[in-house]
C-alpha positions as CSV (number, residue, x, y, z in Angstrom):
1,M,0.0,0.0,0.0
2,A,3.0,2.3,0.3
3,A,3.7,2.5,-3.4
4,P,0.4,4.2,-4.4
5,Q,0.8,6.8,-1.6
6,L,4.3,7.7,-2.9
7,K,3.0,8.1,-6.5
8,S,0.2,10.3,-5.3
9,A,2.6,12.5,-3.5
10,M,4.9,12.8,-6.5
11,T,2.1,13.9,-8.8
12,S,1.5,17.0,-6.9
13,E,2.8,20.1,-8.6
14,N,4.8,21.4,-5.6
15,A,6.2,18.0,-4.7
16,P,10.0,17.4,-5.3
17,L,10.8,15.8,-8.6
18,I,12.4,12.4,-8.0
19,A,14.1,10.7,-10.8
20,P,12.3,7.5,-11.7
21,E,14.0,4.1,-11.5
22,P,15.5,3.0,-14.8
23,R,13.7,0.3,-16.6
24,P,15.3,-3.2,-16.4
25,G,17.5,-3.6,-19.3
26,S,17.7,0.1,-20.1
27,N,19.9,3.0,-18.8
28,L,17.2,5.7,-19.6
29,P,14.8,6.7,-16.8
30,E,11.0,6.9,-17.6
31,F,8.9,10.0,-16.9
32,T,5.2,10.5,-16.9
33,V,3.8,13.3,-19.0
34,G,3.0,15.4,-16.0
35,D,6.4,14.9,-14.5
36,L,8.1,16.0,-17.7
37,A,5.9,19.0,-18.1
38,R,6.6,20.2,-14.5
39,R,10.3,19.7,-15.1
40,L,10.2,21.9,-18.2
41,K,8.0,24.5,-16.5
42,R,10.5,24.8,-13.5
43,S,13.5,24.9,-15.8
44,I,12.0,27.7,-17.9
45,E,10.8,29.7,-15.0
46,E,14.2,29.5,-13.2
47,E,16.1,30.4,-16.4
48,F,13.8,33.2,-17.6
49,G,12.3,34.6,-14.4
50,F,12.5,38.2,-15.6
51,V,12.8,39.2,-19.3
52,R,12.2,42.2,-21.5
53,V,10.8,41.3,-25.0
54,R,10.3,43.6,-27.9
55,G,7.9,42.6,-30.6
56,E,4.6,43.5,-32.4
57,I,1.3,42.7,-30.9
58,S,-0.8,40.3,-32.9
59,Q,-4.4,39.0,-32.3
60,P,-5.1,40.7,-28.9
61,K,-8.2,39.1,-27.3
62,K,-9.8,40.4,-24.1
63,H,-11.6,37.6,-22.2
64,S,-14.8,38.1,-20.3
65,S,-12.8,37.5,-17.1
66,G,-10.7,40.6,-17.8
67,H,-7.6,38.8,-18.8
68,C,-6.0,39.7,-22.2
69,Y,-4.4,37.1,-24.4
70,M,-2.1,38.1,-27.3
71,R,0.9,37.1,-29.4
72,L,4.3,38.9,-29.7
73,K,6.0,38.4,-33.1
74,D,8.8,39.6,-35.2
75,D,9.9,38.4,-38.7
76,T,11.3,35.1,-37.4
77,A,9.2,33.8,-34.4
78,V,6.0,34.1,-32.4
79,I,5.5,33.8,-28.7
80,E,2.2,33.6,-26.8
81,A,1.6,36.2,-24.0
82,V,-1.0,36.7,-21.4
83,C,-1.8,39.8,-19.2
84,W,-3.9,39.2,-16.1
85,R,-6.8,41.4,-15.2
86,G,-5.0,43.1,-12.3
87,T,-2.1,44.0,-14.6
88,M,-4.3,45.2,-17.4
89,A,-5.7,48.0,-15.1
90,K,-2.2,49.3,-14.5
91,L,-0.9,49.4,-18.1
92,A,-0.2,52.8,-19.5
93,I,-1.2,51.7,-23.0
94,R,-3.8,49.3,-24.2
95,P,-2.8,46.3,-26.4
96,E,-3.7,46.9,-30.0
97,E,-3.2,45.0,-33.3
98,G,0.1,45.9,-35.0
99,L,1.5,47.9,-32.0
100,E,5.2,47.5,-31.5
101,V,5.9,47.3,-27.7
102,I,8.6,46.4,-25.2
103,V,7.1,43.9,-22.7
104,T,8.5,43.1,-19.2
105,G,7.5,39.9,-17.6
106,R,8.4,36.3,-16.9
107,M,8.4,33.1,-18.9
108,T,6.3,30.1,-18.0
109,T,4.7,27.1,-19.6
110,Y,1.1,26.0,-20.0
111,P,1.2,22.2,-19.7
112,G,-2.5,21.8,-20.8
113,R,-1.4,22.9,-24.3
114,S,2.3,22.0,-24.3
115,Q,3.3,25.6,-25.0
116,Y,5.4,28.3,-23.4
117,Q,4.1,31.8,-22.8
118,L,5.1,35.2,-21.4
119,I,3.3,36.6,-18.4
120,V,3.2,40.4,-19.0
121,E,3.9,42.6,-16.0
122,S,4.3,46.0,-17.8
123,M,4.2,47.3,-21.4
124,E,5.6,50.3,-23.1
125,L,5.9,51.5,-26.7
126,A,9.0,50.6,-28.6
127,G,10.2,54.2,-29.5
128,E,8.4,57.3,-30.7
129,G,7.9,56.0,-34.2
130,A,5.7,53.2,-33.0
131,L,3.8,55.6,-30.8
132,L,3.2,58.0,-33.7
133,K,2.1,55.0,-35.8
134,M,-0.4,54.0,-33.1
135,L,-1.8,57.5,-32.8
136,E,-2.1,57.9,-36.6
137,E,-4.0,54.6,-36.8
138,R,-6.3,55.6,-33.9
139,K,-6.9,59.0,-35.5
140,R,-7.9,57.4,-38.8
141,R,-10.3,55.0,-37.1
142,L,-12.0,57.7,-35.0
143,T,-12.2,60.0,-38.0
144,A,-14.0,57.3,-39.9
145,E,-16.5,57.1,-37.1
146,G,-17.2,60.8,-37.5
147,L,-15.9,62.0,-34.0
148,F,-13.9,64.7,-35.7
149,D,-16.6,65.9,-38.0
150,P,-16.7,69.8,-38.0
151,A,-20.5,69.6,-38.2
152,R,-20.6,68.1,-34.7
153,K,-18.7,71.0,-33.1
154,K,-20.7,73.4,-30.9
155,R,-20.5,77.2,-30.7
156,I,-18.5,78.6,-27.7
157,P,-20.7,80.9,-25.6
158,F,-19.8,84.6,-25.8
159,L,-19.8,85.2,-22.0
160,P,-20.3,82.0,-19.9
161,D,-21.5,82.4,-16.3
162,V,-19.7,79.3,-15.1
163,I,-16.5,77.7,-16.5
164,G,-15.5,74.2,-15.6
165,V,-11.7,73.5,-15.7
166,V,-10.3,69.9,-15.8
167,T,-6.6,70.0,-14.8
168,S,-4.2,69.3,-12.0
169,P,-5.0,71.3,-8.8
170,T,-1.3,71.8,-8.0
171,G,0.2,72.9,-11.3
172,A,0.7,76.3,-12.8
173,V,-2.0,75.7,-15.4
174,I,-4.9,76.5,-13.0
175,R,-3.2,79.6,-11.7
176,D,-2.6,80.9,-15.2
177,I,-6.2,80.3,-16.2
178,L,-7.6,82.0,-13.0
179,H,-5.1,85.0,-13.4
180,R,-6.1,85.5,-17.1
181,L,-9.8,85.3,-16.3
182,N,-9.5,87.8,-13.5
183,D,-7.7,90.2,-15.8
184,R,-10.2,89.9,-18.7
185,F,-13.6,89.1,-17.1
186,P,-13.9,87.5,-13.7
187,R,-16.2,84.4,-13.9
188,H,-17.3,81.6,-11.6
189,V,-14.8,78.7,-12.0
190,L,-15.3,75.1,-11.0
191,L,-12.2,73.0,-10.8
192,W,-12.3,69.2,-11.2
193,P,-8.9,68.0,-10.0
194,V,-7.4,65.2,-12.1
195,A,-4.0,63.6,-12.8
196,V,-2.7,64.9,-16.1
197,Q,0.0,62.3,-16.4
198,G,0.4,58.6,-15.6
199,E,-1.8,55.5,-15.5
200,R,-4.8,57.2,-13.8
201,A,-4.9,60.3,-16.0
202,A,-7.1,59.1,-18.8
203,A,-9.7,57.6,-16.6
204,E,-9.9,60.7,-14.4
205,V,-10.1,63.1,-17.3
206,T,-12.9,61.0,-18.8
207,A,-14.7,61.0,-15.5
208,A,-14.3,64.8,-15.1
209,I,-15.8,65.5,-18.5
210,E,-18.7,63.1,-18.0
211,G,-19.2,64.4,-14.4
212,F,-19.6,68.0,-15.6
213,N,-22.2,66.9,-18.2
214,R,-24.2,65.0,-15.5
215,I,-24.8,68.2,-13.5
216,Q,-28.4,69.2,-14.1
217,P,-29.2,72.8,-15.2
218,G,-29.8,74.9,-12.1
219,G,-27.4,73.0,-10.0
220,A,-26.7,69.5,-8.9
221,Q,-29.4,67.7,-6.9
222,G,-28.9,68.3,-3.2
223,S,-26.1,70.8,-3.7
224,R,-25.5,74.3,-5.0
225,V,-23.0,73.3,-7.6
226,P,-24.0,75.0,-10.9
227,R,-23.8,73.4,-14.3
228,P,-20.8,74.9,-16.3
229,D,-21.6,76.7,-19.6
230,L,-18.0,75.9,-20.8
231,I,-15.4,73.2,-20.1
232,I,-11.6,73.8,-20.4
233,V,-9.4,70.7,-20.5
234,A,-5.9,72.0,-19.8
235,R,-2.4,70.7,-19.3
236,G,1.1,72.1,-19.6
237,G,3.7,71.1,-22.1
238,G,5.6,67.8,-22.1
239,S,6.9,65.0,-24.2
240,L,4.7,62.8,-26.4
241,E,4.6,60.1,-23.7
242,D,3.6,62.7,-21.1
243,L,0.6,63.8,-23.2
244,M,-0.5,60.2,-24.0
245,A,-3.4,60.4,-21.5
246,F,-5.1,62.9,-23.8
247,N,-4.7,60.6,-26.8
248,E,-6.6,57.7,-25.2
249,E,-9.7,56.7,-26.9
250,N,-12.0,57.0,-23.9
251,V,-10.9,60.7,-23.4
252,V,-11.5,61.5,-27.0
253,R,-14.9,59.9,-27.0
254,A,-15.9,61.7,-23.8
255,A,-14.9,65.0,-25.3
256,A,-16.8,64.3,-28.6
257,A,-19.9,63.3,-26.6
258,S,-19.9,66.3,-24.3
259,A,-23.1,68.3,-24.5
260,I,-21.3,71.3,-23.0
261,P,-19.0,73.2,-25.3
262,L,-15.4,72.2,-24.7
263,I,-12.0,73.9,-25.3
264,S,-8.9,71.8,-25.3
265,A,-5.6,73.4,-24.1
266,V,-3.1,70.5,-23.9
267,G,0.6,71.3,-24.2
268,H,2.1,74.1,-26.1
269,E,1.3,75.4,-29.5
270,T,3.3,72.8,-31.3
271,D,1.8,69.9,-29.3
272,T,-1.2,68.1,-30.9
273,T,-3.3,65.5,-29.2
274,L,-6.4,63.6,-30.4
275,I,-8.6,65.5,-27.9
276,D,-7.8,68.7,-29.9
277,F,-9.7,67.2,-32.9
278,A,-12.7,66.1,-30.9
279,S,-13.1,69.4,-28.9
280,D,-15.2,72.2,-30.1
281,L,-12.2,74.7,-30.0
282,R,-8.5,74.2,-29.6
283,A,-6.3,76.6,-27.7
284,P,-2.5,76.6,-28.2
285,T,-1.9,77.1,-24.4
286,P,-4.0,77.1,-21.3
287,T,-3.7,80.9,-21.1
288,A,-5.0,81.2,-24.6
289,A,-7.9,79.0,-23.6
290,A,-8.9,81.5,-20.9
291,E,-8.6,84.3,-23.4
292,M,-10.9,82.4,-25.8
293,A,-13.4,81.7,-23.1
294,V,-14.2,85.3,-22.0
295,P,-13.9,88.7,-23.6
296,V,-12.0,91.7,-22.0
297,R,-14.3,93.4,-19.6
298,G,-12.7,96.8,-20.2
299,E,-13.1,96.5,-23.9
300,L,-16.7,95.5,-23.5
301,L,-17.4,98.5,-21.3
302,A,-15.7,100.8,-23.8
303,Q,-17.6,99.2,-26.6
304,I,-20.9,99.6,-24.7
305,L,-20.2,103.2,-23.9
306,D,-19.3,103.9,-27.5
307,D,-22.4,102.1,-28.7
308,E,-24.5,104.1,-26.3
309,R,-23.0,107.4,-27.5
310,R,-23.6,106.4,-31.1
311,L,-27.1,105.2,-30.4
312,L,-28.0,108.4,-28.6
313,A,-26.6,110.6,-31.3
314,S,-28.4,108.5,-34.0
315,A,-31.7,108.8,-32.1
316,L,-31.3,112.6,-31.6
317,R,-30.4,113.0,-35.3
318,A,-33.4,110.9,-36.3
319,V,-35.8,112.9,-34.1
320,E,-34.4,116.1,-35.5
321,D,-34.8,114.9,-39.0
322,R,-38.4,113.9,-38.3
323,R,-39.2,117.3,-36.7
324,N,-37.8,119.1,-39.7
325,R,-39.8,117.0,-42.1
326,V,-43.0,117.5,-40.2
327,E,-42.4,121.3,-40.1
328,G,-41.8,121.3,-43.8
329,L,-45.0,119.3,-44.5
330,A,-46.9,121.6,-42.2
331,R,-46.0,124.6,-44.2
332,G,-47.6,123.1,-47.3
333,L,-50.9,122.5,-45.5
334,G,-53.8,125.0,-45.3
335,D,-55.5,126.5,-42.2
336,P,-57.4,123.6,-40.5
337,R,-60.0,126.0,-39.1
338,A,-60.8,127.4,-42.5
339,L,-61.1,123.9,-43.9
340,L,-63.4,122.8,-41.1
341,E,-65.7,125.9,-41.5
342,G,-66.2,125.2,-45.2
343,H,-67.0,121.6,-44.5
344,A,-69.4,122.5,-41.6
345,Q,-71.4,124.8,-43.9
346,R,-71.6,122.1,-46.6
347,L,-72.8,119.7,-43.9
348,D,-75.6,122.0,-42.8
349,D,-76.7,122.5,-46.4
350,R,-76.7,118.7,-47.0
351,A,-78.7,118.1,-43.8
352,E,-81.4,120.8,-44.8
353,R,-81.7,119.3,-48.3
354,L,-82.0,115.8,-46.8
355,N,-85.0,116.9,-44.6
356,L,-86.8,118.6,-47.5
357,A,-86.2,115.6,-49.7
358,A,-87.6,113.2,-47.1
359,S,-90.8,115.3,-46.7
360,A,-91.3,115.6,-50.5
361,L,-90.8,111.8,-50.9
362,L,-93.3,111.0,-48.1
363,E,-95.9,113.3,-49.7
364,R,-95.4,111.6,-53.1
365,R,-95.8,108.2,-51.6
366,R,-99.0,109.2,-49.8
367,T,-100.6,110.6,-53.0
368,R,-99.7,107.4,-54.9
369,V,-101.2,105.2,-52.2
370,G,-104.5,107.3,-52.4
371,E,-104.6,106.7,-56.1
372,L,-104.1,103.0,-55.8
373,A,-106.7,102.8,-53.0
374,A,-109.3,104.5,-55.2
375,K,-108.9,101.8,-57.9
376,L,-109.4,99.0,-55.4
377,R,-113.0,97.4,-55.0
378,H,-114.4,96.8,-51.5
379,P,-114.1,93.2,-50.2
380,R,-117.8,92.9,-49.6
381,E,-118.4,93.5,-53.3
382,K,-115.9,90.8,-54.3
383,L,-117.5,88.3,-51.9
384,A,-121.0,89.1,-53.2
385,Q,-119.8,88.6,-56.8
386,A,-118.1,85.3,-55.9
387,D,-121.2,84.1,-54.2
388,Q,-123.3,84.8,-57.3
389,K,-120.8,83.0,-59.5
390,L,-120.8,79.9,-57.2
391,V,-124.6,79.7,-57.3
392,S,-124.7,80.0,-61.1
393,E,-122.0,77.2,-61.5
394,S,-123.9,75.0,-59.0
395,R,-127.1,75.3,-61.1
396,A,-125.3,74.5,-64.3
397,L,-123.7,71.4,-62.8
398,D,-127.0,70.2,-61.5
399,S,-128.6,70.6,-64.9
400,A,-125.7,68.8,-66.7
401,L,-125.8,65.9,-64.2
402,R,-129.6,65.3,-64.7
403,H,-129.1,65.4,-68.5
404,A,-126.4,62.7,-68.2
405,V,-128.5,60.5,-66.0
406,T,-131.5,60.7,-68.3
407,T,-129.3,59.9,-71.4
408,A,-127.8,56.8,-69.7
409,G,-131.2,55.5,-68.6
410,G,-130.5,55.5,-64.9
411,R,-131.6,57.7,-62.1
412,F,-129.9,60.1,-59.7
413,D,-130.8,60.5,-56.1
414,R,-130.0,64.1,-55.3
415,V,-130.5,63.6,-51.6
416,A,-128.4,60.4,-51.3
417,G,-125.9,61.4,-54.0
418,R,-126.2,58.0,-55.7
419,L,-126.4,57.2,-59.5
420,S,-127.9,54.0,-60.8
421,L,-126.9,53.1,-64.4
422,T,-128.5,49.8,-65.6
423,P,-127.0,49.9,-69.1
424,A,-123.5,50.4,-67.6
425,R,-123.8,47.1,-65.7
426,V,-124.6,45.4,-69.0
427,K,-121.5,46.8,-70.6
428,L,-119.4,45.7,-67.6
429,A,-120.7,42.1,-68.0
430,D,-119.9,42.2,-71.7
431,G,-116.3,43.3,-70.9
432,E,-115.8,40.5,-68.4
433,R,-117.0,37.9,-71.0
434,R,-114.5,39.3,-73.5
435,V,-111.6,39.1,-71.0
436,A,-112.5,35.5,-70.2
437,D,-112.3,34.6,-73.9
438,L,-108.8,36.0,-74.1
439,T,-107.2,33.2,-72.0
440,P,-107.8,30.2,-74.3
441,R,-106.9,32.3,-77.3
442,L,-103.6,33.2,-75.6
443,D,-102.9,29.5,-74.9
444,R,-103.6,28.4,-78.5
445,S,-101.3,31.2,-79.8
446,Y,-98.5,30.1,-77.5
447,A,-98.7,26.4,-78.4
448,K,-98.7,27.3,-82.1
449,G,-95.6,29.5,-81.7
450,V,-93.7,26.6,-79.8
451,A,-94.7,24.1,-82.6
452,D,-93.4,26.4,-85.3
453,K,-90.1,26.8,-83.5
454,A,-89.7,23.1,-82.9
455,A,-90.3,22.4,-86.6
456,K,-87.7,25.0,-87.6
457,L,-85.2,23.5,-85.1
458,A,-85.7,20.0,-86.6
459,S,-85.2,21.3,-90.1
460,L,-81.9,23.0,-89.1
461,G,-80.8,19.8,-87.3
462,Q,-81.3,17.8,-90.5
463,L,-79.4,20.3,-92.5
464,L,-76.5,20.3,-90.0
465,E,-76.5,16.5,-90.1
466,S,-76.2,16.5,-93.9
467,Y,-73.2,18.8,-93.7
468,S,-71.5,16.5,-91.1
469,Y,-68.6,14.4,-92.2
470,K,-70.0,11.4,-90.4
471,G,-72.5,10.9,-93.3
472,V,-69.6,10.5,-95.6
473,L,-68.0,8.0,-93.2
474,A,-71.3,6.1,-93.2
475,R,-71.1,5.7,-97.0
476,G,-67.8,3.7,-96.7
477,F,-65.2,6.3,-96.3
478,A,-62.7,6.7,-93.4
479,L,-60.9,9.7,-91.8
480,V,-57.2,9.7,-91.4
481,E,-55.7,11.9,-88.7
482,D,-52.4,12.1,-86.8
483,R,-52.0,11.2,-83.1
484,D,-52.8,14.8,-82.1
485,G,-56.2,14.7,-83.8
486,R,-55.3,16.8,-86.9
487,P,-56.7,15.4,-90.2
488,V,-54.2,14.3,-92.9
489,T,-55.8,15.6,-96.1
490,R,-52.8,15.7,-98.5
491,A,-50.2,13.1,-99.7
492,D,-47.3,15.4,-98.8
493,Q,-48.4,15.2,-95.2
494,A,-48.2,11.4,-95.1
495,T,-44.5,11.1,-94.4
496,P,-43.0,7.6,-93.9
497,G,-43.2,6.4,-90.3
498,L,-46.0,8.8,-89.4
499,A,-48.3,7.4,-86.8
500,V,-51.9,8.0,-87.7
501,N,-55.4,7.0,-86.5
502,I,-58.2,5.8,-88.9
503,V,-61.6,6.9,-87.7
504,F,-64.7,5.0,-89.0
505,A,-68.4,5.8,-89.0
506,D,-69.0,4.3,-85.5
507,D,-66.3,6.7,-84.0
508,A,-63.9,3.7,-83.6
509,K,-60.3,4.4,-84.2
510,V,-57.6,2.1,-85.6
511,A,-53.9,2.9,-85.1
512,A,-51.7,2.6,-88.2
513,T,-48.3,3.7,-89.5
514,I,-47.5,5.0,-92.9
515,D,-44.7,2.8,-94.5
516,G,-43.9,5.2,-97.5
517,G,-44.6,5.1,-101.2
518,A,-47.1,6.9,-103.4
519,P,-50.7,5.7,-103.3
520,K,-51.4,2.9,-105.9
521,M,-54.3,3.5,-108.2
522,E,-56.0,0.5,-109.8
523,T,-56.0,0.5,-113.7
524,K,-59.3,0.2,-115.5
525,P,-59.7,-3.1,-117.3
526,E,-59.9,-1.6,-120.7
527,L,-56.5,0.0,-120.4
528,Q,-54.6,-3.2,-119.6
529,G,-53.5,-5.3,-122.7
530,E,-55.9,-6.3,-125.5
531,A,-59.6,-6.6,-125.0
532,K,-61.1,-10.1,-124.7
533,P,-64.4,-9.9,-126.5
534,E,-65.1,-13.6,-126.0
535,K,-65.5,-13.2,-122.3
536,K,-68.3,-11.1,-121.1
537,V,-68.0,-9.8,-117.7
538,A,-71.3,-9.5,-115.9
539,P,-71.9,-6.0,-114.8
540,R,-71.3,-5.4,-111.2
541,K,-71.0,-2.6,-108.9
542,P,-67.5,-1.0,-109.3
543,R,-65.2,-1.6,-106.4
544,V,-64.3,1.5,-104.6
545,V,-60.6,1.3,-103.6
546,P,-59.8,3.7,-100.7
547,V,-57.1,6.1,-101.5
548,Q,-55.2,5.3,-98.4
549,G,-55.4,1.5,-99.1
550,S,-51.9,1.5,-100.6
551,L,-50.4,2.9,-97.4
552,F,-50.5,-0.4,-95.5
């Protein structure tokens, strides 16, 4: 039982490696795969515990766990590399495809895949040329996304009430900005202190820009911090590596997404960073950014006083011009009192004439009404005349009615209003009898019309049957048609090998095939050789040879 326990202890990774016993008959010791892998791992780690490797990053992949896997290559070899999550947060640059870097770390092996790899502890760019190449590639990519589009840039306010400054609280930059603002136009300044160099600089600058944008208009909730009208991101001069924080992609994206107008003042006039392209306005220095942010108060006051003086002089001159024009126009006008007196007199004259015209018109209308009234008849006279006419018409109607009754042979009861006409009833009975006779006459006429139509239809049917080809078939002929049902009517249609159907009078069809050759016609007896008078042939019905008989 001791042997298995010893084997289990040796398979542990931290257990001492004991050389196995040689195989009987062989001088070479035997290793297990795990033992050999651990020996190689320990040998590589002891030999290459700390190395610096220069190469180009290839296929960087960030895992969901936060680790980053990549390859370092040159023109001759490739080595796997891994950067753990804790180390990734400390790197000054982010691994990108094609970036030439110098990596510091330690070598180890990964027995699960039988490969050696480099554990990255730090990473830096391999020279300024590689850094510029990386920045140019990043600039091209961000430009393609539209982050540097001039149409996205916002207008800088003429005189912001609150200015937010993102810079180091201990450097000379904030003092220069405050000093320049006090000289030109004192404003309320909010400072968001950040690191402007190092590993934390990019994240803090991004957080500062986004923090200023999160402040609600009217002040932050629960505080009296106002929202800035303008943001200045500033830093003093330095080397390209010192300004790398302002070239990071997260800083550039935060500046481009800022809803508050932003001025970038990073480095000196010759220094250019990617945030300069994403900002709404670039200042060559932090002092110049303060000058761009606000105008000079003294110059504004002088401008306002000058504008006031010019406005007052212009207003006085306009008033004087209008006064002179009114006076000139007034000299061309007549005396208003004289004009009013003439119009008043004319108004009195028109009013008097209007009263007289109204009286005269009323008198004329009264006279006309009297004349028309004299021509009218009194209503009593019209009613009496109408009554007389009604009585006369009633008598005439009564006389005409009696005459009609006497002529018809009836009688009229004036009291009951009834008229009895005996001959009229006779006429009505005669009419009913005549109507009753119309029914059988109509039936006979309808039956005769149907019979005539049936006879005509039968005649047309017989005529149609005589025209049908089936009558010809019944007399001993046959119809030849191809397999598609089209009739074969000419000899040139009967090509050799053509499949046909022969249709007889009973609609039966017989399939046949044309074997070729022209149809054979039988020769009359009198045309063949010499006549034989001694042999009399009894007259018989001539044999009808079908034309298509020679086709079979």
